N, C-alpha and C positions, 0 to 999 in steps of 0.2 A: 596544803595539798590541793592541787588543781583538780578541776572537774574530771579530766581524763585520767589522772592518777587515782582519783577516788573510784572511778568505774573499774579500773584495773585491779584495785585492791579488793573491792567488795562487790563488784558487779553493778554498783549504783552509788550515788552520793549518800553516804550513811550518816551525815551530820544529824544529830537529834533535833527534833522540832523544838522551837521555843515554848517554854511553859506558858499556859494561859495566865493572863493577869489575874483573873478571878474565875474560880470554878465552884459552883454550888452543887452539892450532891444530895438529892432527896431531902432538901432542907424544909423543916417544919417548925412552926411556933404556935403554941396554944396558950391562951389566957383563960384558965378555967375551962368551961365547956366550949369556948369560942376558938375555932381553928383559924387563926389569922393568916397563916401561911401553911400550905398543904403540899408537901413533897415536891418542892420546886427544884429543878435541875437546870442549870444553864452554864455556858462557858463564854467568857468575855475575853477577847484577844488583847494583847498589849497594844496600846495606842488607839484603842477603839473609843468612839463616842457612842455610848450605849444608854438608851433611855428606858426607864421603867414607867409605863403609862397605864393609868387606870383611874376609875372614879374613887371617891373617898371610901375607905374601908375595904379596898380590893386587895391589900397586902403589899403594895409597892414600897411604902415607907417602912414597914416592918422588915422587909427584905433588905433595905438600905441600912437600917440600924443593926441588923445582924452582920452585914459585911463590915461595918465600922467597928463592931465589938461593943456597942452600947447595950446590946441585949444578947442573950444566949439562946441558941435554938433548943427546941424540945427534942428534935431528932435531926439527923443529917450532919454533913460536914461542910466546912468552908476552907477553900484552898486559895492562897495568894502566892503567885509565882511558884506554884507547885508545892508549897509548904502548907501543912495543915495548921490553921490558926483558929480552929473552932473554940479552943479554950484559952487563947491568947488575949490579954487585956488590950483595950483600944490604944493605949500609949505605946505598945510594943508592935503595933501593926503599921506598916509603911503606907498609911492612908490618912487623908485629912478630909474634913467635912465642912461644907459651906451651907449655912441655914438660911431660911427665909427671913428671919428677924435680925440677921447680921451678927448679933451677939458681940458688938463692939464695946470696949470699955469706955464709958463716957468721960472719965477723968484723964484719959491718956490722949496724946496727940496721935495723928494718923501713923506717923513713923513708929511711935512707941507701941501702938496696937499691933503693927505688923511685926515688930521685933520681939513681941512677947514670947512667941514659941521658942526662938533661939535662946532667949534669956532663961527660960525654964530649963532648957537643956544645958545651960552652963556656958554658952558661947560668950566670948569676951565682948565688952561693950562696943569697942570700935568695930569689931567684925560684924556684930549683929546689926549695928547701925548701917554699915555699908551694904549688908545683905538686904535690909529693909528698903533702902533707897533704890537698889538695883531692881527689886521686884515691883516697887511703885512706878519706876520708869516703864516697866513692862506693861502695866495697866494704865499708863498715861496719867499718873497722879503725883509725880515727883514734886510738882510745884505746890502741892497741898500738904506736904509732909508735916508742917507745923500746926495745922488746924486740928480742932477737936471734932468728933462726930457730929456735934450739934450744929457745926458750921457747914455741913455737907448736904448735898441733895441725895435723894434716894438712890440714884444711879451711882453717885460717887461712893456712898456707903457700901453698895454692893461690890464695887471694885476693891475697896479696902478689905472687905471680907475675903475676896478672892486672893488678894495679895497676901493676907495673913496665912491663908491655907497653902499658898504656893511657896512661901519663903522656906518652908521645911523640905522642899523638893520631894514631895511624895510621889510614889509610883502610880498611885490611884487617887483621884480626886472625886469625892462623893458630893453631889449637889442636891439638897433636899428642897424642892420647890423654891429655888433661889430667886426667881423673878416674880413671885406671886404678889409682892407688895408694891410693884412698880406699875405705873400707868401704861397704857397700850403703847405709846410712842417709845418710852424708855425700854419696855420689854422687847420691842422689835429691835432697837439699837443694841441691847445687850445680847440678844440671840446671835446677831452678827459678830459681835466682839468675842463672845464665848467660843464660837466655832473657829474664828481666826486664831484665838489664843491657844486653843487645843491643838490645832494643826501646827502652830509654831513650836509648842513645847513637846508635843508627842506623848503627853501624859494620857493615861487611860481615864476617861471621864465617865462616871455613872450618874445619870441625871434623872431625878424623880419629878414627875409632873402629872397633873390631871388634864393639861392643855394639849390636845392632839396637834395643834398648830406648832407649838414649841418642839414637840417630839419629831414631827415630820420634817421641820425645817433644819434641825441641827444634827440629829442622830444618824449614825451609820446603820445601826439596827435598833429595833424597838421590841420590847416584850410587853404585850398588852395583858394586864392582870385583871382577873375577875374572881371574886370569892376565894381569894387566897391561892389561886392557881394561874398559870400562864395560859391564856386563851389562844394566843398566837404569837410567834416570834418570827420576825421577818424584817426586811429592809422597809423603809418608809414607803417606797413605791410598791413593794409587794403587798403591804398591808392595805394600801388604797386600791390597787388594781385587782388583787386576789384575796379579799377577805374570806375566811373559811366559815365563819359563823355569822348569824344575824347580829349578835352583840358587837363583833368587830366592825361589821359593815356600818352599823349605826354610830358607833363610838369614834371611829377613825374617819373623819369627814362626814359628809351628809349622804345618805343613801336611801333609796326606796327599797324596802324589804317586802317581798311578796311571798306569802306562805303557800304551801303546796296546793290547797284547794283553789285559791284564787289563781295560782299559776296554771292549773289545769284549764280553767276557763279562758285564760288569755293566750296561752301558748299551746294548749293541747297536751301538755306533759305535767304530771303532778310532782314537780320538783321545785322546791322553794328556791328563789333566786333573789339577788340584789342587782340593782342598776343605779348608777349615779345620775343625778338630775341633769347634768350637762350632756349626757348621752341620749337624752330624749328630745325628739323634735316635736314641736306643736304645729299642727296643720288645721286648716278649716275642716269642719266635720265631714264635708262631702268630697274632700280631696282623696285621690287614690293613694294607697300605700306605696312607698318606694319598693322597687323589686327586692325581694328577699327579706323585707322588714316584717317585724311583728307590730301589731297595733291594736288599739282599743279606743273607744270613744267615751266621752263623759261631759260633765258640766263644769265650766270654769268657775271655781269657787272663790278664788282670790288671786290678785297679782300684787306681789311685794316688790317695790322699786328699791334697788340697791346701787343706783348710779350707773355704772358700766353694764350691769346685768339686772335682770328682773327674775324673780322666782314665781312661777305659775303653779298654783295648786288646782288640780283637776280631780273631781269626785266622779269615779266610775259608776256605772249603773248598779253595781253590786254594793256600793257604799265605800269601797276602797279609795283612798286619796293618794295620788301620786304627784310628785313635784318634778317640775322641769325648769332648768335654768336657761334663759335666753339672753344673748348679748343685745343690748339696746340698739346697737347699730344694725343688727340683723332683723329688726322688727319694723319694717316700713309700713306705711299706711296706718289706718285707724286701729287702735288696740281694741280687741274684743272686750265686751263688758261682762262682768260677773253674771252668771246665770246662763250665758250663751253656751252652745255646744262646740266642742273642739275634738280633734282626733290626735292621739299621741302615737308616735311611731319610733321604733328603735331597731338597730341591727341585732340579729340573734347572737352575734359574736360579743356583744356588749353585756350579755347576761352572765352573771357569776353565780353558779350553783352553790348553795349553802348546805353544809353538812348537818345542820340541826333543823332541817325543814321537812 
């Protein structure tokens, strides 16, 4: 039916919307008196790269295990593609999981590891071998098919674990801190590869991490967990630019959080706010404030050199310490010494009011 025909028949295009890839409805999990997950509800769209972000013990891994079926909720429901799978065992859910420790069989070759899932499902040997080679080519490891895990680097092992999960063609891929065992360079490389792979396959990815850099660089949306609940759910940019609480402001990137009493002294309004260090300008103490700017003076406590940028820590007269980030190229002339007086200034538009202040 064409769009015009649809409008004539029903006044609008009445095609039903696609079911969510994952829907959690008031999901809770308790371990004795401990409430690990507390009435979490969220919807993840098909083909979305979705991150569960939070510190240790925040509930993100518990949430992932419930989606996978490795654990059962105390309350609430789990829907996959619109079907209730709350009581469905893991092997009957069209999801696969990649773990931080890879969980590869050491006595099997790379190809045998990848083909293990199809083998368990009864796929013929020739077919499962072909499927394994196809997915190994996808992760650029086809030339290593005959090696064992002991002969692989950490990054290669992670790709084999991905291939083993993808060979079953799941609709949802769950990744539990998959890059945690890699060094910084490999983590950054794998972040790029994971995002490209997800775009190419169109599979829904749910990625658990405590690393805000990973979440911001890869995810379409991020749920920030705290004490078993979602503190904020937003796009990476939304979380960084518009944190709603002091916890999110501090956890997602670096932020100066100013509580209500201190805010009243600085801005004249008793409303807690956050401001990112890169939005603060450092001026000589006797310099006039730019028009429309907010400012305060203090003692330069420390300067941390980071190459292209430096982080300046300034202790205000009331004891509050604020951080400012300055580009090294924008710092001509002699650098002030610790103990000297400076003035901080920022635009009122850069202040983000916080709901818990």
